C-alpha positions in Angstrom: 129.1 113.3 98.6 129.7 109.8 97.3 126.3 108.1 96.7 125.7 104.7 98.4 124.3 102.4 95.8 123.4 98.7 95.4 121.4 97.4 92.5 117.6 97.1 91.9 112.0 108.1 96.6 108.7 122.1 113.5 106.6 118.9 114.1 103.0 118.7 115.1 103.4 116.1 117.9 106.1 114.2 119.8 105.2 110.9 117.9 106.0 112.6 114.6 109.3 113.9 115.8 110.1 110.4 116.9 109.4 108.9 113.5 111.1 111.5 111.5 114.2 111.3 113.6 114.4 107.5 113.1 117.8 106.6 111.6 118.5 103.1 112.7 116.4 101.1 110.2 118.4 99.8 107.1 117.2 97.9 104.1 119.2 94.9 103.0 118.7 95.7 99.3 118.7 99.5 99.0 119.7 101.7 96.2 117.7 101.9 93.0 114.4 101.2 91.4 113.8 100.5 87.8 110.9 102.2 86.2 107.8 100.1 85.5 108.7 99.9 81.8 112.3 98.6 82.2 112.5 95.0 81.0 113.6 92.6 83.7 112.6 89.1 84.7 108.9 88.8 84.4 108.5 91.3 81.6 107.3 90.3 78.1 110.1 89.5 75.6 110.4 91.6 72.4 108.6 88.9 70.3 106.1 88.4 73.0 105.3 92.2 73.1 104.7 92.2 69.3 102.4 89.2 69.6 100.5 90.7 72.6 100.0 94.0 70.7 98.9 92.0 67.6 96.2 90.4 69.7 95.2 93.7 71.3 94.6 95.4 67.9 91.5 93.2 67.4 89.9 95.4 70.1 91.8 98.6 69.3 92.5 99.3 65.7 94.9 102.2 66.5 97.5 99.6 67.6 97.9 98.7 64.0 99.8 101.9 63.3 102.3 101.0 66.1 102.9 97.6 64.6 103.5 99.1 61.2 106.3 101.1 62.6 107.3 98.8 65.4 111.0 99.5 65.2 110.5 103.2 65.9 109.3 102.5 69.5 111.3 101.6 72.6 110.7 98.0 73.6 110.2 99.1 77.2 107.5 101.6 76.2 105.6 99.0 74.2 105.9 96.6 77.2 104.2 99.2 79.3 101.4 99.6 76.7 100.6 95.9 76.8 99.7 96.4 80.5 98.2 99.9 80.4 96.0 100.8 77.4 95.4 104.3 78.8 98.9 105.1 77.4 97.8 104.4 73.8 97.6 107.9 72.5 100.9 108.8 74.2 102.7 105.9 72.6 101.2 106.6 69.2 102.8 110.1 69.2 106.2 108.9 70.5 108.1 108.9 67.2 107.2 112.5 66.5 107.5 113.9 70.0 110.4 111.9 71.6 112.9 114.1 73.5 110.5 117.1 73.6 109.0 118.7 76.7 105.8 120.7 76.4 105.3 122.3 79.8 107.3 124.0 82.6 104.5 123.8 85.1 102.2 121.0 86.3 99.2 123.3 86.3 97.1 124.6 89.2 97.9 123.1 92.6 96.6 123.5 96.1 99.0 123.4 99.0 98.2 120.6 101.3 96.7 118.4 98.5 99.0 115.9 96.6 98.0 116.0 92.9 98.1 112.9 90.7 100.8 113.3 88.1 101.5 110.6 85.5 105.0 109.9 84.2 103.6 109.4 80.7 101.8 112.7 80.6 102.5 114.2 77.2 103.6 117.4 78.9 106.9 115.8 80.1 106.8 112.1 79.4 108.6 112.3 76.1 111.5 114.1 77.8 114.8 112.3 78.1 115.8 110.7 81.4 119.2 109.0 81.4 119.2 106.4 78.6 115.4 106.3 78.5 112.5 108.8 79.0 110.4 110.1 81.9 107.6 108.0 80.6 109.6 104.7 81.0 111.9 105.4 83.9 110.6 108.5 85.6 108.4 107.1 88.4 110.6 108.4 91.2 110.9 112.0 89.8 107.2 112.0 89.2 106.4 110.8 92.7 108.7 113.4 94.2 107.2 116.1 92.0 103.7 115.2 93.4 105.0 115.5 97.0 106.8 118.8 96.3 103.6 120.3 94.9 101.4 119.0 97.7 103.7 120.2 100.5 104.9 123.5 99.1 102.2 124.6 96.6 105.0 125.0 94.0 103.8 124.1 90.5 106.9 124.7 88.5 108.8 121.6 89.7 107.6 119.2 87.0 108.6 115.5 86.8 111.0 116.5 84.0 112.5 119.2 86.3 113.2 116.5 89.0 114.4 114.0 86.4 117.0 116.4 85.0 118.2 117.3 88.4 118.5 113.6 89.3 120.5 112.9 86.1 122.8 115.9 86.5 123.6 115.1 90.1 124.2 111.4 90.1 120.9 110.1 91.3 120.2 108.3 88.0 122.0 104.9 87.6 122.4 104.2 83.8 120.4 101.2 82.7 118.9 100.7 86.1 116.9 103.6 87.4 116.7 106.2 90.2 118.9 106.0 93.3 117.1 105.9 96.6 119.3 108.8 97.7 117.2 111.2 95.7 114.5 110.8 98.3 116.7 112.3 101.1 119.7 114.2 99.6 118.1 115.3 96.4 114.7 116.3 97.8 116.2 119.1 99.8 116.9 121.0 96.6 113.2 121.4 96.1 112.2 122.6 99.6 111.1 119.3 101.1 112.8 116.9 103.6 112.5 113.2 103.1 113.3 110.8 106.0 113.5 107.1 105.8 110.8 105.3 107.8 110.4 101.9 109.4 107.8 99.8 107.8 105.1 100.0 110.5 101.3 100.3 110.2 101.1 102.6 113.2 103.8 104.9 111.9 102.5 105.0 108.3 98.9 105.7 109.4 100.1 108.3 111.9 102.1 110.2 109.3 99.2 110.2 106.9 96.8 111.3 109.6 98.9 114.4 110.2 99.1 115.2 106.5 102.6 114.0 105.7 102.9 112.2 102.4 105.0 109.0 102.0 106.9 107.8 99.0 107.3 104.0 98.7 109.7 102.0 96.6 107.6 99.0 95.5 108.5 95.4 94.7 106.7 93.3 92.1 103.0 93.0 92.9 99.9 95.1 92.2 101.9 98.1 90.9 104.9 96.7 89.0 106.6 93.7 87.5 110.0 95.1 88.3 110.3 98.1 90.6 108.3 101.3 91.0 107.7 104.3 93.2 104.3 105.4 94.4 102.9 108.1 96.8 100.8 107.4 99.9 99.0 110.7 100.0 96.1 110.5 102.6 93.8 108.5 104.7 90.2 108.0 103.7 87.7 105.9 105.6 90.6 104.1 107.3 92.2 103.2 104.0 95.1 104.7 102.1 94.9 106.9 99.1 97.7 106.0 96.6 98.9 108.2 93.8 100.5 105.9 91.3 102.5 107.8 88.7 101.9 105.0 86.2 98.2 104.5 86.6 95.2 106.7 87.1 93.1 103.6 87.5 95.0 102.3 90.5 95.1 105.8 91.9 91.3 105.8 92.1 91.2 103.0 94.5 91.6 103.0 98.3 94.1 100.5 99.6 94.3 98.5 102.8 97.6 98.8 104.6 97.9 95.0 104.7 97.8 94.8 100.9 100.6 97.4 100.5 102.9 96.3 103.3 104.2 93.1 101.6 105.0 95.0 98.4 106.9 97.9 100.0 110.7 97.7 99.8 111.5 101.1 101.3 109.7 104.3 102.3 110.2 107.9 103.2 108.0 110.4 104.9 108.1 114.1 103.7 107.7 117.5 105.3 108.2 121.0 103.9 111.7 122.4 104.7 111.8 125.2 107.2 
């Protein structure tokens, strides 16, 4: 089936059937999301990245080793590091481990609970994804891997597994990112059904209340300077638990719907295939 792309993841009640059956809502700018590390307007330039890291090494001496071999690191990965110091050890090992994958499982999972997976996890983050890596461009495959694990209990569909499927089946757009079509057409390959949703507080909260995770394509804001995918995994104390594949810190917070709404570009609710 020809993909539609423009530039830039048995019901419990009648209300759920209504939302999952919704087909009329279209997004004016639908198609792809860049990973959080792809340099676009608003990102730091190459010289700016070096300068920022040079300042950061005053607090973290390990960064000096990166600056000594600066040309061995992808610019996009270093840009991510300037905004997320939790990646430091991953980035340090990049020259030795690039292109390698170290796990064919995400580890122990519990069906019904969406795990937090990070795209720059050393188990799969060094793996190739298109012209980049899972660490840089793999937010959509990582988000989908989380949803698959939570809904099916399957632990062998890693972010790299999804990334390779996306690349081999036309869901990766070279130099841009992951096609939104992965969230519907591609997800079926892994035993889950993704359905595009209308951006509505009532519908989002209802889906989460019934245990159906939602993947969101995000615009610049709290989660990204370019484009990104996150998972809305559950409700807690009237707020939304987010699983951000690029940040454990942001995943520890509970988020108000109002804060998220203005940053959401597109969203899909997921159920296990029957």
